[in-house]
C-alpha atoms as a printed R data frame, in Angstrom:
    type eleno elety resid chain resno        x       y        z
1   ATOM     1    CA   MET     A     1 -189.015 -39.276 -234.219
2   ATOM     2    CA   LYS     A     2 -192.227 -41.357 -234.553
3   ATOM     3    CA   LYS     A     3 -193.123 -45.120 -234.994
4   ATOM     4    CA   CYS     A     4 -194.804 -46.051 -238.277
5   ATOM     5    CA   ARG     A     5 -197.292 -48.663 -238.857
6   ATOM     6    CA   ILE     A     6 -197.439 -50.519 -241.832
7   ATOM     7    CA   THR     A     7 -200.105 -52.600 -243.236
8   ATOM     8    CA   VAL     A     8 -200.264 -55.151 -245.556
9   ATOM     9    CA   VAL     A     9 -203.376 -54.485 -247.539
10  ATOM    10    CA   ARG     A    10 -203.006 -56.077 -250.624
11  ATOM    11    CA   LYS     A    11 -201.400 -58.981 -252.699
12  ATOM    12    CA   ALA     A    12 -201.234 -59.869 -255.928
13  ATOM    13    CA   ASP     A    13 -200.018 -63.113 -257.440
14  ATOM    14    CA   TYR     A    14 -199.345 -63.364 -261.507
15  ATOM    15    CA   THR     A    15 -198.870 -66.650 -262.339
16  ATOM    16    CA   ASP     A    16 -198.675 -65.967 -265.562
17  ATOM    17    CA   LEU     A    17 -195.751 -64.290 -265.725
18  ATOM    18    CA   GLN     A    18 -194.224 -66.510 -263.406
19  ATOM    19    CA   LYS     A    19 -194.692 -69.556 -265.688
20  ATOM    20    CA   GLN     A    20 -193.133 -67.354 -268.744
21  ATOM    21    CA   TYR     A    21 -190.598 -65.823 -266.896
22  ATOM    22    CA   GLU     A    22 -189.713 -66.922 -263.724
23  ATOM    23    CA   ASN     A    23 -187.019 -69.796 -262.599
24  ATOM    24    CA   PRO     A    24 -189.124 -72.183 -260.007
25  ATOM    25    CA   ILE     A    25 -188.533 -71.505 -256.837
26  ATOM    26    CA   GLU     A    26 -188.892 -73.272 -253.598
27  ATOM    27    CA   HIS     A    27 -190.092 -70.206 -250.968
28  ATOM    28    CA   ALA     A    28 -191.405 -67.300 -252.291
29  ATOM    29    CA   CYS     A    29 -193.279 -63.962 -250.645
30  ATOM    30    CA   SER     A    30 -194.360 -65.175 -246.988
31  ATOM    31    CA   ILE     A    31 -196.377 -61.697 -246.026
32  ATOM    32    CA   ARG     A    32 -199.999 -61.911 -245.775
33  ATOM    33    CA   GLU     A    33 -202.632 -59.804 -246.233
34  ATOM    34    CA   GLY     A    34 -203.875 -58.110 -242.953
35  ATOM    35    CA   GLN     A    35 -200.512 -58.558 -241.470
36  ATOM    36    CA   VAL     A    36 -198.951 -55.281 -239.864
37  ATOM    37    CA   PHE     A    37 -195.570 -54.469 -239.106
38  ATOM    38    CA   ILE     A    38 -194.503 -51.482 -236.742
39  ATOM    39    CA   ALA     A    39 -191.288 -49.647 -237.749
40  ATOM    40    CA   ASN     A    40 -189.528 -48.129 -234.611
41  ATOM    41    CA   GLY     A    41 -188.984 -44.731 -236.232
42  ATOM    42    CA   TRP     A    42 -186.666 -45.473 -239.602
43  ATOM    43    CA   GLN     A    43 -185.841 -48.433 -238.604
44  ATOM    44    CA   LYS     A    44 -186.827 -52.011 -240.837
45  ATOM    45    CA   PRO     A    45 -189.190 -54.065 -238.868
46  ATOM    46    CA   GLU     A    46 -188.519 -57.743 -238.250
47  ATOM    47    CA   GLY     A    47 -189.692 -59.909 -240.126
48  ATOM    48    CA   MET     A    48 -189.781 -57.299 -242.966
49  ATOM    49    CA   CYS     A    49 -188.894 -58.573 -246.508
50  ATOM    50    CA   ASP     A    50 -185.791 -56.710 -247.427
51  ATOM    51    CA   SER     A    51 -186.925 -56.319 -251.146
52  ATOM    52    CA   ALA     A    52 -190.526 -54.472 -249.890
53  ATOM    53    CA   TRP     A    53 -188.701 -52.656 -247.181
54  ATOM    54    CA   ASP     A    54 -186.027 -51.220 -250.113
55  ATOM    55    CA   SER     A    55 -189.265 -50.006 -251.939
56  ATOM    56    CA   MET     A    56 -190.681 -48.200 -248.571
57  ATOM    57    CA   SER     A    57 -187.713 -47.169 -246.750
58  ATOM    58    CA   ALA     A    58 -187.586 -43.541 -247.848
59  ATOM    59    CA   PHE     A    59 -191.188 -43.166 -247.000
60  ATOM    60    CA   VAL     A    60 -191.021 -44.488 -243.847
61  ATOM    61    CA   MET     A    61 -187.890 -42.220 -243.280
62  ATOM    62    CA   ALA     A    62 -190.546 -39.256 -244.074
63  ATOM    63    CA   LEU     A    63 -193.040 -39.955 -242.036
64  ATOM    64    CA   SER     A    64 -191.631 -40.807 -239.058
65  ATOM    65    CA   HIS     A    65 -189.729 -37.910 -238.942
66  ATOM    66    CA   GLY     A    66 -192.973 -35.670 -239.487
67  ATOM    67    CA   GLY     A    67 -193.195 -35.796 -243.136
68  ATOM    68    CA   SER     A    68 -196.763 -35.065 -244.764
69  ATOM    69    CA   ASN     A    69 -198.717 -34.106 -247.706
70  ATOM    70    CA   LEU     A    70 -196.139 -36.293 -249.809
71  ATOM    71    CA   TYR     A    71 -196.634 -35.713 -253.220
72  ATOM    72    CA   ASP     A    72 -198.868 -32.677 -253.329
73  ATOM    73    CA   GLY     A    73 -201.920 -34.601 -251.376
74  ATOM    74    CA   TRP     A    74 -201.720 -37.573 -252.633
75  ATOM    75    CA   MET     A    75 -202.994 -39.558 -249.485
76  ATOM    76    CA   GLN     A    76 -206.396 -38.622 -248.033
77  ATOM    77    CA   ASN     A    77 -204.454 -39.183 -244.591
78  ATOM    78    CA   PRO     A    78 -201.576 -36.595 -244.831
79  ATOM    79    CA   ARG     A    79 -199.130 -38.536 -242.921
80  ATOM    80    CA   SER     A    80 -199.430 -41.780 -244.591
81  ATOM    81    CA   ALA     A    81 -198.105 -43.455 -248.257
82  ATOM    82    CA   MET     A    82 -199.414 -46.394 -250.103
83  ATOM    83    CA   ILE     A    83 -196.483 -48.232 -251.681
84  ATOM    84    CA   SER     A    84 -195.646 -51.328 -253.375
85  ATOM    85    CA   CYS     A    85 -192.905 -53.872 -253.480
86  ATOM    86    CA   ASN     A    86 -190.976 -54.390 -256.278
87  ATOM    87    CA   ASP     A    87 -191.791 -57.905 -257.145
88  ATOM    88    CA   GLY     A    88 -193.300 -58.170 -260.143
89  ATOM    89    CA   PHE     A    89 -194.686 -61.426 -259.967
90  ATOM    90    CA   ARG     A    90 -196.366 -60.829 -256.456
91  ATOM    91    CA   PRO     A    91 -196.614 -57.454 -255.806
92  ATOM    92    CA   VAL     A    92 -197.741 -56.252 -252.428
93  ATOM    93    CA   SER     A    93 -199.084 -52.870 -251.487
94  ATOM    94    CA   PHE     A    94 -198.361 -51.614 -247.806
95  ATOM    95    CA   TYR     A    95 -200.303 -48.663 -246.044
96  ATOM    96    CA   ILE     A    96 -197.806 -47.037 -244.088
97  ATOM    97    CA   GLU     A    97 -198.609 -44.135 -241.605
98  ATOM    98    CA   ALA     A    98 -197.087 -42.255 -239.052
99  ATOM    99    CA   LEU     A    99 -198.365 -42.839 -235.544
100 ATOM   100    CA   ASP     A   100 -198.394 -40.670 -232.288
101 ATOM   101    CA   GLU     A   101 -196.321 -42.867 -230.289
102 ATOM   102    CA   ASP     A   102 -192.613 -41.833 -230.385
103 ATOM   103    CA   ALA     A   103 -190.076 -43.838 -231.273
104 ATOM   104    CA   ASP     A   104 -187.533 -45.683 -228.868
């Protein structure tokens, strides 16, 4: 099993949808563009949002266990995936790539 690097590549903020549908909240997503997480195999990295992890964990599991070429060549790097969290107000796009480094 391998480690996976998870890089935050984009974070959107749909304030119009927030105003129209969301109840006011004090603290929203604190993930930042450029932030990097390392998954030790299929284990959720420390500091990773639970909702984001739910959206990507199956892909991390597949890649960490040697999976590649997901969805018939969808990605240029066959050992990677681009996944977004399921927050419709603040979607975050994550680039996930299997590393050559073995998990602990």
